[in-house]
The first five atom37 places (N, CA, C, CB, O) and aatype in JSON, in Angstrom:
{
  "aatype": [12, 14, 6, 11, 11, 6, 6, 15, 13, 0, 11, 9, 3, 5, 11, 10, 10, 7, 11, 9, 0, 0, 1, 10, 11, 11, 10, 1, 9, 3, 11, 7, 13, 16, 2, 18, 6, 8, 13, 0, 2, 6, 15, 7, 9, 15, 1, 16, 5, 18, 7, 11, 18, 6, 16, 7, 6, 2, 10, 11, 10, 10, 16, 10, 0, 11, 9, 10, 1, 8, 10, 3, 9, 15, 10, 11, 3, 13, 13, 0, 6, 7, 13, 6, 3],
  "atom_mask": [
    [1, 1, 1, 1, 1],
    [1, 1, 1, 1, 1],
    [1, 1, 1, 1, 1],
    [1, 1, 1, 1, 1],
    [1, 1, 1, 1, 1],
    [1, 1, 1, 1, 1],
    [1, 1, 1, 1, 1],
    [1, 1, 1, 1, 1],
    [1, 1, 1, 1, 1],
    [1, 1, 1, 1, 1],
    [1, 1, 1, 1, 1],
    [1, 1, 1, 1, 1],
    [1, 1, 1, 1, 1],
    [1, 1, 1, 1, 1],
    [1, 1, 1, 1, 1],
    [1, 1, 1, 1, 1],
    [1, 1, 1, 1, 1],
    [1, 1, 1, 0, 1],
    [1, 1, 1, 1, 1],
    [1, 1, 1, 1, 1],
    [1, 1, 1, 1, 1],
    [1, 1, 1, 1, 1],
    [1, 1, 1, 1, 1],
    [1, 1, 1, 1, 1],
    [1, 1, 1, 1, 1],
    [1, 1, 1, 1, 1],
    [1, 1, 1, 1, 1],
    [1, 1, 1, 1, 1],
    [1, 1, 1, 1, 1],
    [1, 1, 1, 1, 1],
    [1, 1, 1, 1, 1],
    [1, 1, 1, 0, 1],
    [1, 1, 1, 1, 1],
    [1, 1, 1, 1, 1],
    [1, 1, 1, 1, 1],
    [1, 1, 1, 1, 1],
    [1, 1, 1, 1, 1],
    [1, 1, 1, 1, 1],
    [1, 1, 1, 1, 1],
    [1, 1, 1, 1, 1],
    [1, 1, 1, 1, 1],
    [1, 1, 1, 1, 1],
    [1, 1, 1, 1, 1],
    [1, 1, 1, 0, 1],
    [1, 1, 1, 1, 1],
    [1, 1, 1, 1, 1],
    [1, 1, 1, 1, 1],
    [1, 1, 1, 1, 1],
    [1, 1, 1, 1, 1],
    [1, 1, 1, 1, 1],
    [1, 1, 1, 0, 1],
    [1, 1, 1, 1, 1],
    [1, 1, 1, 1, 1],
    [1, 1, 1, 1, 1],
    [1, 1, 1, 1, 1],
    [1, 1, 1, 0, 1],
    [1, 1, 1, 1, 1],
    [1, 1, 1, 1, 1],
    [1, 1, 1, 1, 1],
    [1, 1, 1, 1, 1],
    [1, 1, 1, 1, 1],
    [1, 1, 1, 1, 1],
    [1, 1, 1, 1, 1],
    [1, 1, 1, 1, 1],
    [1, 1, 1, 1, 1],
    [1, 1, 1, 1, 1],
    [1, 1, 1, 1, 1],
    [1, 1, 1, 1, 1],
    [1, 1, 1, 1, 1],
    [1, 1, 1, 1, 1],
    [1, 1, 1, 1, 1],
    [1, 1, 1, 1, 1],
    [1, 1, 1, 1, 1],
    [1, 1, 1, 1, 1],
    [1, 1, 1, 1, 1],
    [1, 1, 1, 1, 1],
    [1, 1, 1, 1, 1],
    [1, 1, 1, 1, 1],
    [1, 1, 1, 1, 1],
    [1, 1, 1, 1, 1],
    [1, 1, 1, 1, 1],
    [1, 1, 1, 0, 1],
    [1, 1, 1, 1, 1],
    [1, 1, 1, 1, 1],
    [1, 1, 1, 1, 1]
  ],
  "atom_positions": [
    [[-25.26, -11.24, -5.99], [-25.42, -11.19, -7.42], [-25.44, -9.73, -7.88], [-26.7, -11.93, -7.86], [-26.2, -8.94, -7.31]],
    [[-24.64, -9.35, -8.87], [-24.61, -7.95, -9.32], [-25.94, -7.5, -9.9], [-23.5, -7.77, -10.34], [-26.69, -8.28, -10.49]],
    [[-26.22, -6.2, -9.72], [-27.45, -5.64, -10.27], [-27.39, -5.63, -11.8], [-27.68, -4.21, -9.74], [-26.33, -5.52, -12.4]],
    [[-28.55, -5.76, -12.39], [-28.62, -5.62, -13.83], [-28.38, -4.16, -14.16], [-30.0, -6.12, -14.4], [-28.7, -3.28, -13.37]],
    [[-27.83, -3.9, -15.33], [-27.5, -2.55, -15.74], [-28.75, -1.66, -15.76], [-26.85, -2.56, -17.11], [-28.69, -0.5, -15.33]],
    [[-29.87, -2.2, -16.25], [-31.11, -1.4, -16.31], [-31.57, -0.99, -14.92], [-32.22, -2.18, -17.02], [-32.05, 0.13, -14.73]],
    [[-31.43, -1.89, -13.95], [-31.85, -1.58, -12.59], [-31.0, -0.48, -11.99], [-31.78, -2.83, -11.72], [-31.53, 0.41, -11.32]],
    [[-29.69, -0.52, -12.22], [-28.84, 0.52, -11.65], [-29.11, 1.86, -12.3], [-27.36, 0.14, -11.81], [-29.08, 2.89, -11.63]],
    [[-29.38, 1.87, -13.61], [-29.74, 3.12, -14.27], [-31.07, 3.65, -13.74], [-29.82, 2.92, -15.8], [-31.23, 4.86, -13.57]],
    [[-32.01, 2.78, -13.48], [-33.31, 3.2, -12.95], [-33.14, 3.89, -11.6], [-34.25, 1.99, -12.82], [-33.8, 4.89, -11.33]],
    [[-32.27, 3.36, -10.74], [-32.02, 3.99, -9.44], [-31.37, 5.36, -9.61], [-31.13, 3.08, -8.58], [-31.72, 6.3, -8.89]],
    [[-30.45, 5.47, -10.53], [-29.79, 6.75, -10.81], [-30.8, 7.75, -11.34], [-28.63, 6.57, -11.81], [-30.81, 8.91, -10.94]],
    [[-31.66, 7.3, -12.26], [-32.69, 8.17, -12.83], [-33.63, 8.68, -11.75], [-33.48, 7.43, -13.91], [-33.96, 9.86, -11.72]],
    [[-34.07, 7.8, -10.86], [-34.99, 8.19, -9.79], [-34.33, 9.18, -8.84], [-35.48, 6.96, -9.02], [-34.97, 10.12, -8.36]],
    [[-33.06, 8.97, -8.57], [-32.33, 9.9, -7.69], [-32.24, 11.28, -8.34], [-30.91, 9.35, -7.39], [-32.44, 12.3, -7.68]],
    [[-31.95, 11.31, -9.63], [-31.87, 12.59, -10.35], [-33.23, 13.29, -10.37], [-31.37, 12.36, -11.78], [-33.31, 14.49, -10.13]],
    [[-34.3, 12.55, -10.66], [-35.63, 13.15, -10.67], [-36.0, 13.68, -9.29], [-36.67, 12.13, -11.14], [-36.67, 14.71, -9.18]],
    [[-35.58, 12.99, -8.24], [-35.83, 13.46, -6.88], [-35.11, 14.77, -6.6], [0.0, 0.0, 0.0], [-35.65, 15.65, -5.94]],
    [[-33.89, 14.89, -7.09], [-33.12, 16.13, -6.91], [-33.76, 17.28, -7.68], [-31.65, 15.93, -7.36], [-33.84, 18.4, -7.18]],
    [[-34.21, 17.0, -8.9], [-34.88, 18.03, -9.71], [-36.15, 18.48, -9.0], [-35.21, 17.5, -11.13], [-36.42, 19.68, -8.91]],
    [[-36.92, 17.52, -8.5], [-38.17, 17.83, -7.79], [-37.91, 18.73, -6.58], [-38.87, 16.54, -7.36], [-38.59, 19.73, -6.38]],
    [[-36.92, 18.36, -5.78], [-36.6, 19.14, -4.58], [-36.14, 20.54, -4.94], [-35.53, 18.43, -3.74], [-36.5, 21.51, -4.27]],
    [[-35.35, 20.65, -5.98], [-34.84, 21.96, -6.41], [-35.97, 22.84, -6.93], [-33.75, 21.79, -7.51], [-36.02, 24.04, -6.63]],
    [[-36.89, 22.26, -7.72], [-38.04, 23.03, -8.21], [-38.87, 23.55, -7.05], [-38.9, 22.16, -9.14], [-39.25, 24.72, -7.02]],
    [[-39.15, 22.69, -6.1], [-39.96, 23.1, -4.95], [-39.28, 24.21, -4.16], [-40.24, 21.91, -4.03], [-39.93, 25.2, -3.79]],
    [[-38.0, 24.07, -3.9], [-37.27, 25.09, -3.14], [-37.29, 26.43, -3.87], [-35.82, 24.65, -2.9], [-37.55, 27.47, -3.26]],
    [[-37.03, 26.41, -5.16], [-37.0, 27.66, -5.93], [-38.38, 28.3, -5.99], [-36.49, 27.4, -7.34], [-38.5, 29.53, -5.91]],
    [[-39.41, 27.49, -6.13], [-40.78, 28.02, -6.16], [-41.09, 28.73, -4.84], [-41.81, 26.89, -6.42], [-41.61, 29.84, -4.84]],
    [[-40.77, 28.08, -3.73], [-41.04, 28.67, -2.42], [-40.19, 29.91, -2.21], [-40.77, 27.64, -1.31], [-40.69, 30.92, -1.7]],
    [[-38.92, 29.85, -2.6], [-38.04, 31.03, -2.48], [-38.57, 32.21, -3.28], [-36.62, 30.68, -2.95], [-38.37, 33.36, -2.9]],
    [[-39.26, 31.92, -4.38], [-39.81, 32.97, -5.24], [-41.11, 33.53, -4.67], [-40.05, 32.42, -6.66], [-41.68, 34.48, -5.22]],
    [[-41.59, 32.95, -3.55], [-42.78, 33.47, -2.88], [-44.06, 32.73, -3.19], [0.0, 0.0, 0.0], [-45.13, 33.15, -2.76]],
    [[-43.97, 31.64, -3.93], [-45.15, 30.83, -4.25], [-45.24, 29.7, -3.24], [-45.08, 30.28, -5.71], [-44.63, 28.65, -3.41]],
    [[-46.02, 29.92, -2.17], [-46.16, 28.88, -1.16], [-47.08, 27.76, -1.64], [-46.69, 29.48, 0.13], [-47.03, 26.65, -1.1]],
    [[-47.89, 28.03, -2.62], [-48.82, 27.05, -3.16], [-48.4, 26.69, -4.58], [-50.28, 27.58, -3.13], [-48.35, 27.56, -5.45]],
    [[-48.11, 25.41, -4.82], [-47.65, 25.01, -6.14], [-48.72, 25.22, -7.2], [-47.22, 23.55, -6.12], [-48.4, 25.44, -8.37]],
    [[-50.0, 25.15, -6.81], [-51.08, 25.32, -7.79], [-51.09, 26.74, -8.35], [-52.43, 25.0, -7.14], [-51.31, 26.93, -9.55]],
    [[-50.86, 27.72, -7.5], [-50.81, 29.11, -7.99], [-49.64, 29.3, -8.95], [-50.68, 30.09, -6.8], [-49.77, 29.95, -9.98]],
    [[-48.5, 28.72, -8.59], [-47.33, 28.83, -9.47], [-47.61, 28.16, -10.8], [-46.11, 28.2, -8.8], [-47.28, 28.72, -11.85]],
    [[-48.2, 26.98, -10.79], [-48.5, 26.26, -12.02], [-49.43, 27.08, -12.9], [-49.14, 24.89, -11.71], [-49.2, 27.2, -14.11]],
    [[-50.47, 27.64, -12.32], [-51.42, 28.45, -13.09], [-50.73, 29.65, -13.72], [-52.57, 28.91, -12.21], [-50.96, 29.94, -14.9]],
    [[-49.91, 30.34, -12.97], [-49.2, 31.51, -13.5], [-48.17, 31.13, -14.55], [-48.52, 32.27, -12.38], [-47.83, 31.94, -15.42]],
    [[-47.66, 29.9, -14.48], [-46.66, 29.43, -15.44], [-47.28, 28.86, -16.7], [-45.77, 28.39, -14.79], [-46.57, 28.6, -17.68]],
    [[-48.59, 28.66, -16.69], [-49.25, 28.07, -17.84], [-49.07, 26.57, -17.93], [0.0, 0.0, 0.0], [-49.08, 26.0, -19.03]],
    [[-48.89, 25.93, -16.79], [-48.7, 24.48, -16.74], [-49.85, 23.9, -15.91], [-47.3, 24.09, -16.11], [-50.25, 24.48, -14.91]],
    [[-50.36, 22.77, -16.34], [-51.42, 22.1, -15.59], [-50.97, 21.91, -14.15], [-51.78, 20.74, -16.24], [-49.86, 21.43, -13.9]],
    [[-51.82, 22.28, -13.21], [-51.44, 22.16, -11.8], [-51.21, 20.7, -11.42], [-52.52, 22.77, -10.89], [-50.33, 20.39, -10.62]],
    [[-52.01, 19.81, -12.01], [-51.83, 18.39, -11.75], [-50.47, 17.92, -12.22], [-52.94, 17.57, -12.42], [-49.76, 17.2, -11.52]],
    [[-50.11, 18.33, -13.44], [-48.83, 17.91, -14.0], [-47.67, 18.52, -13.22], [-48.74, 18.3, -15.47], [-46.69, 17.84, -12.93]],
    [[-47.78, 19.81, -12.89], [-46.7, 20.45, -12.14], [-46.51, 19.77, -10.78], [-46.98, 21.95, -11.96], [-45.38, 19.58, -10.33]],
    [[-47.61, 19.42, -10.13], [-47.52, 18.73, -8.85], [-46.74, 17.44, -8.97], [0.0, 0.0, 0.0], [-45.99, 17.07, -8.06]],
    [[-46.9, 16.75, -10.09], [-46.14, 15.52, -10.32], [-44.65, 15.8, -10.46], [-46.65, 14.81, -11.58], [-43.82, 15.01, -10.0]],
    [[-44.3, 16.93, -11.08], [-42.88, 17.27, -11.24], [-42.22, 17.47, -9.89], [-42.73, 18.54, -12.1], [-41.06, 17.08, -9.69]],
    [[-42.94, 18.07, -8.95], [-42.37, 18.3, -7.62], [-42.33, 17.05, -6.76], [-43.16, 19.37, -6.91], [-41.78, 17.06, -5.66]],
    [[-42.89, 15.97, -7.26], [-42.82, 14.7, -6.53], [-41.93, 13.7, -7.26], [-44.21, 14.12, -6.33], [-41.89, 12.53, -6.88]],
    [[-41.23, 14.14, -8.3], [-40.25, 13.28, -8.96], [-40.68, 12.63, -10.25], [0.0, 0.0, 0.0], [-40.02, 11.71, -10.72]],
    [[-41.77, 13.1, -10.83], [-42.21, 12.59, -12.13], [-41.27, 13.1, -13.21], [-43.68, 13.0, -12.43], [-40.75, 14.22, -13.12]],
    [[-41.06, 12.3, -14.22], [-40.21, 12.7, -15.34], [-40.82, 13.88, -16.08], [-39.99, 11.51, -16.31], [-42.04, 13.98, -16.2]],
    [[-39.99, 14.78, -16.57], [-40.48, 15.92, -17.33], [-39.57, 16.17, -18.52], [-40.58, 17.16, -16.46], [-38.4, 15.8, -18.53]],
    [[-40.14, 16.82, -19.52], [-39.38, 17.14, -20.72], [-38.44, 18.32, -20.43], [-40.33, 17.48, -21.91], [-38.72, 19.17, -19.58]],
    [[-37.36, 18.34, -21.14], [-36.39, 19.43, -20.98], [-37.03, 20.78, -21.29], [-35.17, 19.2, -21.88], [-36.77, 21.76, -20.59]],
    [[-37.84, 20.84, -22.32], [-38.48, 22.12, -22.67], [-39.47, 22.56, -21.59], [-39.19, 22.0, -24.01], [-39.64, 23.76, -21.37]],
    [[-40.11, 21.63, -20.93], [-41.0, 21.98, -19.82], [-40.17, 22.52, -18.66], [-41.84, 20.76, -19.37], [-40.56, 23.51, -18.03]],
    [[-39.05, 21.89, -18.36], [-38.17, 22.39, -17.32], [-37.7, 23.81, -17.66], [-36.96, 21.46, -17.13], [-37.69, 24.68, -16.8]],
    [[-37.33, 24.03, -18.9], [-36.88, 25.36, -19.33], [-38.0, 26.39, -19.14], [-36.43, 25.33, -20.81], [-37.73, 27.51, -18.71]],
    [[-39.23, 26.02, -19.46], [-40.37, 26.92, -19.29], [-40.56, 27.28, -17.82], [-41.66, 26.28, -19.85], [-40.78, 28.45, -17.48]],
    [[-40.47, 26.29, -16.96], [-40.61, 26.52, -15.52], [-39.5, 27.45, -15.02], [-40.58, 25.18, -14.74], [-39.75, 28.38, -14.26]],
    [[-38.29, 27.18, -15.47], [-37.15, 27.99, -15.02], [-37.24, 29.42, -15.52], [-35.85, 27.37, -15.47], [-36.82, 30.35, -14.82]],
    [[-37.76, 29.62, -16.71], [-37.97, 31.0, -17.19], [-38.91, 31.74, -16.26], [-38.54, 31.0, -18.64], [-38.69, 32.91, -15.95]],
    [[-39.96, 31.07, -15.82], [-40.92, 31.72, -14.9], [-40.28, 31.99, -13.54], [-42.16, 30.84, -14.73], [-40.69, 32.91, -12.84]],
    [[-39.3, 31.18, -13.17], [-38.58, 31.4, -11.91], [-37.39, 32.35, -12.07], [-38.1, 30.07, -11.35], [-36.7, 32.66, -11.1]],
    [[-37.15, 32.8, -13.3], [-36.03, 33.69, -13.62], [-34.68, 33.07, -13.25], [-36.2, 35.02, -12.9], [-33.84, 33.72, -12.62]],
    [[-34.49, 31.81, -13.64], [-33.23, 31.13, -13.37], [-32.81, 30.35, -14.62], [-33.35, 30.18, -12.13], [-33.64, 29.76, -15.3]],
    [[-31.54, 30.37, -14.9], [-31.03, 29.65, -16.08], [-30.85, 28.17, -15.75], [-29.67, 30.27, -16.54], [-30.8, 27.77, -14.59]],
    [[-30.77, 27.37, -16.8], [-30.47, 25.94, -16.62], [-29.15, 25.77, -15.88], [-30.42, 25.21, -17.97], [-29.03, 24.92, -14.99]],
    [[-28.17, 26.57, -16.25], [-26.85, 26.49, -15.61], [-26.98, 26.74, -14.1], [-25.88, 27.51, -16.24], [-26.42, 25.99, -13.3]],
    [[-27.69, 27.79, -13.72], [-27.85, 28.1, -12.3], [-28.71, 27.06, -11.59], [-28.46, 29.49, -12.13], [-28.46, 26.75, -10.43]],
    [[-29.71, 26.54, -12.28], [-30.55, 25.51, -11.68], [-29.72, 24.29, -11.28], [-31.66, 25.09, -12.66], [-29.86, 23.78, -10.17]],
    [[-28.87, 23.84, -12.18], [-28.08, 22.64, -11.91], [-26.8, 22.92, -11.13], [-27.74, 21.97, -13.21], [-26.04, 21.99, -10.84]],
    [[-26.55, 24.18, -10.78], [-25.34, 24.53, -10.04], [-25.44, 24.15, -8.56], [-25.06, 26.01, -10.17], [-24.42, 24.11, -7.86]],
    [[-26.64, 23.89, -8.08], [-26.83, 23.61, -6.66], [-27.66, 22.34, -6.49], [-27.52, 24.81, -5.95], [-28.72, 22.18, -7.1]],
    [[-27.17, 21.44, -5.64], [-27.92, 20.25, -5.31], [-27.66, 19.04, -6.19], [0.0, 0.0, 0.0], [-28.29, 17.99, -6.01]],
    [[-26.75, 19.15, -7.13], [-26.48, 18.05, -8.05], [-25.0, 17.64, -8.03], [-26.9, 18.44, -9.47], [-24.48, 17.11, -9.01]],
    [[-24.34, 17.9, -6.92], [-22.9, 17.68, -6.83], [-22.49, 16.22, -6.91], [-22.4, 18.25, -5.56], [-21.46, 15.9, -7.51]],
    [[-23.29, 15.33, -6.33], [-22.89, 13.91, -6.32], [-23.67, 13.08, -7.29], [-23.05, 13.34, -4.95], [-23.45, 11.87, -7.39]]
  ]
}
């Protein structure tokens, strides 16, 4: 039986959020922040909320932009790696 359209979109959404989470974590570590809590505090984001972003929780575009500004990376560069498929 074919999947319902909502179910297939949900799987795509979860996959995308997982890719965003992995990319955020990699960039944070590459920037020298081995502890996500320290990065969250310096970025002005709740450490609890930021921790959720790195585990695939949905986030607002403006929050992503704020995080990327702190990492000194553009949206274009952020999505240039790890989102090919």
